[in-house]
N, C-alpha and C positions, 0 to 999 in steps of 0.2 A: 436498639442495636446499634453499637458505635462502629463505623465504617472509616477506613482509610480516605482521606480526602484526595488522594493522588491516584488510586487504582480501584477503589472500590472494595478492597479485601476487608472481612470482618476483623475488627481489633477486639480480641477476646482473650489472649492468653499471654504469659510472661515466659514462655519456653522458646529459647532462640531457635530450637530445632522444629518448630511448628509454623505452619502459614498462620499469617494474623499477628505473630510476635510484634510487641510494641517497644521499640527502643526508648530508653528512658530519657534521652535527649530529644526525641522526636514527638513526645507525647502532646506538647503544646501546640505543635503543627498539625496534630491530627493524622501522623503518617506512619504508616507500617514500616518495618526495618528495611524492606527491600526499596521502598520508595524513597526512604530517607537517604539510603546510600546511593541511589542513583541522582537525586536532585543534588545532593551536597558533595559527593565524591567521583561521580560519574562511573561508579562501579556497578556493572550490570550483572543479572542473575536470570537465567532462563527459567521460564517456568511451563510444564507441560500440561496442555489442556487438550480437550477433544471438542469436536464441533457439535455434538448432540445437544448439549445443554445451550450452546449459543443459537443454534436454530430454533429450539423450543422457545428461546426468549424472543426471537424475531416474530414467531407465530402469534405470541402473546400481544405483542406490540401491535401486530396487524389487526387482530380482534378490536382493538380499541378504535380505530380508524383515525387515531391522531396522525399530525403531518410528520412524516419521515424524511429525512435528508439521506439519500443514499450517496455514500462518499466513496469515490473512486480514485485511485492513483492514475494519473494520465500515462506515466511512463511504464507502469505495471498494470495494464488492462487484462484481467482474467478471462478465460475462455468461457467461464462458468458464471459469468455475470447475471444470464437470465435465470438461473437456478436461485441465486441469491434474491433476485428481484421478485421471485414468485413468493417469497416469504414476506415481503414488504407490502404495506399499505398503498392502495391506489392512490392515496394522497400524498404522492411523494415528489420531491425536488432531486434533480440529479446535480450532484456537486463534484466537478472534476478537478481534482487538487494538484499541486506541484507544477503550475503552468511554467514556472521559472525554469525547469529543468529541460523543457523542450526548446528546440531553435526559434527565436523570435520571428524568422521567416514564415513559420507556419500561423496562419491567421486563426483568430480567437473564434471566429465564425465557423470555420471548418471543423473546429475541435468541438464546438457545441452541437454541431449535427452528428457527431460520432456515436452519441446514444442511440440516435434514431437508426442509425446504420446497424448497431447491435441489435435493434428490435425492442429497445426500451420505449416507454412512452410517458414520460415524466410530466408534470404539470408546466416545468420549466428547467433549464439547464443553464448552470452557471460555472464558468471557467475561472478559477481562483488560484492565487498563491498567497496563503496565510502569512507566510513570512515576510513577504513583499507588500502586505496589505492590499493586494489586488482583487477587486470585485467583491470586497467584504460588504460594503455599503449596500450594493444592489441585492446581495444574498439576504442581508439583514431586513430590508424592505420587504422582500418576497416572503420571509418566514412570518412577518407580521401579517401579510396580505392572507396566506393561505392557512394558518394555524386554525385549527378547529376547537381546541382547548388550550389551556396554558401549557400544555406538555408537548414538546418536540423532540423526536428522537434522531439521534445519529447512529446510522449503522453502515457496515461495510466490512471490507477484509481487514485483517490486521496490517497495521503499518501504512494504512491509507492516508493518514493525515488527521483522522477525527479528532483526537486530543488536541493536537496543535491548533487546529480550527477552533476548537471551543476555547482554548487559552487566549486566542487572539480576539475572539468575540467577548470574552470577559473584560480583555484589556481596553477594548474600544467602547463597550456598550453597557457597562456596568461599574459599580463602585466596589466590587467583590474583590478580597485579597487572595482568593483562592487560586492555586495553580494545579492544574492536573499533571501528573507524571508522564513524560514522554520518553520513549528510548528507541534505539533502533531494533531492538529484539521484539519478537511477536508476544502477543499475550502480555502486553505491560497493563491495560486495562483488564480486571478480573472480574468485575461485576458492573451493573448499571450505576452510574455515577449521575447524581441529581444536582444540577447547578442553577439556581434561582438567578436568571440574568435580570429579570425585571419583575415586578410584582405579578403581572400576567404572562410572564414567560420563563418557563423552565425546560432547561436543555436537559436531555439524558444521553449521556455518553455511554454507547453500550460496548461490551467486549468484541474485539475484531474476529470475523471469521477466518479461520485457518486455511492457508492455501497448500493443499496437499501436493507436493512435488516441487514445491519452492526450494530453489538453491540456497536461499539464506537460512534455512533451517539445518543446513549439513555443513555449514563451514564455521571455522572458529572466529572469534571476534575480530582480530586483525584484518583478516581477509574480509569479513563484513563490512568493515570501515571502508575498504577501497570499492567493493561492490556498488554500496548506496550512494549515488551521485549527491554532490553537495551544491553544485552550480550547474548553468547550462551546458548540457551535453554538445560536444563538438564531433560531429558525425565523422567517421574515417570510411573512404571508399578504397576497395581494392579489386583488381581483376585477378582471377584465380585460374589457372590452367590446370590440367590434369593430374599433373606431378606435383602440385602446390596443396598447401593447407593453410588455413587460417588459425592461429591459437589465441586464445583468451587467457593468458597466464597459463597455469595447469589445469583449467577448470573446464575448458571447452576446445574441442578441435572441429573444424569443418572442412570437408572435401567437396570438390565439384569438378566437373568436366571442363566448362569454359563459361565464366560468368561474371558480371560486376556485382559487388556486395557493398552495401552501405551498411556500416555498423553504428547502432545507437547503444553506446554502453557507457559506464561512468569513466570519466577522463583519468581517474587514478588507476585504471586497470592497464596492464601490460598487454598490448594487442600486437601481433606480428605474423608475417607471411613467410612460410618456410616451405623447402621441399620435404616430402613425404619420408624420404629415405633417411632412416637414422632416429627417427623419432618414434620411440616405442610408447605406448600408452595402456592403461589399465582402464580407461573409460569406456562407457557403454554407449553403443551405436544406436542412433535412431535414423531411419530412412525415410526422409519427408519430401514430398510431391508438392513444391511450392511454386505459386504462380507470380507474375510480375505485379499483380494488383494486390498481393498479400504480404502480410508481415510474417517473418519467421520468428517466433518468440520462443526465448528460453526463460522460464518462468523465475521471475526475481532477478535475473541478471541483465535483460534488455531484449532488444529486438533487431532483425536485420531485414533490410529491403534487397531484393534480388533485381537484376537488370532484365531477366527473361526467365519464362518457364523452365524449370529444371528439377530433377530428383537429385537432391543432395544428401549427404550423410553428416549427421552431427553428432559427435561423441561428447557425453556429459558424464557427471559423476553419477552414481547408481541412485535411481528413483527421482531424477530431475525431470519434468515434465517439460517436452518440446511440443510446440503446435503452431498451425497458420491462424491467422485471422484477417479480416478485411483491413486494408492499410490505413494506419492512423494518420500517417504524413504522406 
């Protein structure tokens, strides 16, 4: 069975309207049409998948007992991490990616402890930035230490950085010429991708678990490009009074009585404090009781730290999840 080397899709047809279509100019690279256009033209195409098959895949991996890397995006830590971890092998390393997006003032040691704060119990935890080559050597040594067979699986939510991590491991620790397709869209990897990094080490990049309620699934590509941060976040702090609101473009509005808010969002987004009067909105309200030791998270967009306990109202696009978690910073 011939598979796309970029996303794992089966290459078996010549019909451009079917999944698995092989573009003539892409055959020598063993890429499907979609991956070929992403890698060569930055043309993105959404693929709709459901989590059922992905979770079944994780359960099959769990039964093998092979070493699993649970890859989580530090900037977008989901509230359901424990539910995903339950599908993973106990032989698990926690990999926290995209360290370069968080302020350097936050210590790596504090971030490493966050997995335990959430209730995870990994063999070890690594804070990395694949794009900056931070932490890769230590992670690679740990993989070799803990692997129980030649197979090592990478699992996690979509867009957590699994495929980017694999590409950098290929670049640093093997002679392979293969490049896995990465993009800002969910479900870029469609099936398990087998990468023989060394003779005794085969990485398996798995499709990402979809995050229900993620704002990234509801916006057009130009907005998505601004939502996803590309460099270190510069937090912004506002004091909000009863007659004021904070707006994040036309995506989110936040109201409070009297509080200080520090916002951790992409620097490319327009954030402003305004008076409520004259600002009509079709957004959906969420009333959240948030404490000073918690983050207020808008899934896929970013998070907010509050100065003191308060009940705040967050307005978002329909079906976007808003929740609190123990403070990351």
